N, C-alpha and C positions, 0 to 999 in steps of 0.2 A: 412554397417549399424552397428551402435554401439549397444552394448549389453545393453538392457533395463531391463533385469531380475534382480530382487533383491536378494541379499544374505540373509541368515537367519537373520542376525543382522539388515540389512536394512529393511527386512519385519517387524521385531518387531517395529522398529522406525516408519515406515510408517503407520502400522495399529493402533499404539497408537496415532499418530498425525493426521490421516485423518479426525477425527471428531472434530478437534479443532475449537473453535469459529472463525467464519469468514475465516476458512481454513488457519489461520495464527498461527505459532508456534515459540516460542523463544528458543534459545540455552539453556537458564537457565532452562526452563521447561524440555527440553530433558535431561539435565544433572541431574535433580532431580529424574529421573526414575532410575538412577544408573545402567544402563545396559551395560555401557562400560566406560573405562578410558577416560579422556579428549582428549588426542592425538588421540586415536582410534576413538572417537566420531567425532572429526573434520574431519578426513580423510573419515569416512563413510558418513558424511553429504556432503562433497565435491563430493564424488562419486555419491551420490544420485542426486545432482544438475546436474552433467554431464549426467546422465541417464535420466533426465527430471522429476524426482519424487518430487523434491523440487525446488523452485525458490528463490534465495537469494534476498530479498528486500533491506536489508542493513545489516551491521555487526550484526550477532546474531539473525536476524529475517528472517523467511522463510515462503513462501507461499506454501502450500501443493497442488501439482498438479499431473498430470499423464503425461507420455510421449506424445508428440504431441498435448497436450491440449492447445488451443489458448485462450480460454475464461478466463477472470478474473471474479470470482463470483461477486465482488462488488468493483469497482474501487474507490469509495469514502471512503470506509474503508481502502483499501490498501494505498491510498494517504497519510493518516495521519500516517501510519507506516513508509513510506518511508521518509517523511519529518516531522519534529516536527512543526506542525502548524495546521491550520484549513482550510477546504474547502471554497473557495471564488470565486468571480466573476461568470462566467457562471455555474460553478459547484454548487455554492450556489443557483443560480436561479432555477436550476433543482431540487435540494434537497427540496427547499421550494415550489416546484410545481408552480413556477411563469413562467415556460416555459416547454413545453413537448419535446423539442429538447434535445436528449441525447448528452452531450458533450464528445467528444473523446479526447479533451485536458482538463485534470483535473488540476485545479489550486489550489495551497495550499499557503495561506498567512503565511509567517514566519517572524521572527524578523530580521534575518541576513543571510539568505541563498538564493542565486539565483542559480537554477540548473534545468536541464531537464533530464528526464529519460524515455526511451521508453520501454514499456512492452506489448507484444502482439499488440493489435490494439489501445492501449491507450498511450497517451503522458502525463506524469506527470510533472508539472512545478511548482517549488517553486519560489515564488516571495517575495523578501525581502521588507517588509513595514516598517522596523525599529520600531519607537515608535508608528506608526499607526497600528501595528499588535495587535489589541484588538477588543473586540466586538464579541467574539465567544460564541456560546451556544451549548448545546447538543439538537439536534432535530431529532426525529425518529432514534436514535442510531448513529447519525453522529455528529462529531465536525464540526460546520459550522458557518459562519458569520451570525449574526442576520439579519432579513429582512431589518431594517433601514440601517445597515452597508452595506449590499449587494447593496442596491439601491444607497446609497451615493457613493460607490466605482465605480459603473457603471456610474453614472452621472459625477463623477470626471474624469473618463477615457474618456467619450464622449467629455467633455469640451476641452481636449487636442487635439482632432481632428477637432473641429468645432469652 
């Protein structure tokens, strides 16, 4: 079993980061605390990832967790940190309360990226919509497609199958 105990420097970073908004912290914020030199900081963050205290969403962006913690506090916030885009399709239906089915496939509309990433029980999928990647709004703290855009995308997708 791996050592999950934090060193004193790791403890400083963890306790400073654990109350971050949405449990997400950036490397730039951690650097601004000036508690270690850049190379040391990168090594410490890498070790914290290995121990399970941070989860790297993408370069320079971390989800603050605890070892063996499976739950993501809010997958719809996390999704827009992983991919530069907005929540769409079934994710948007759920956010707008047009369905009560919690999607475990979280879709993010992007301009030019198709990708899939599994984190815990969620699958995050970026869908490249090119010039059609517009029509997003902030709704209840989420970057999400507007209701008309969500419904038109669902209808467009259904037309492909019927």
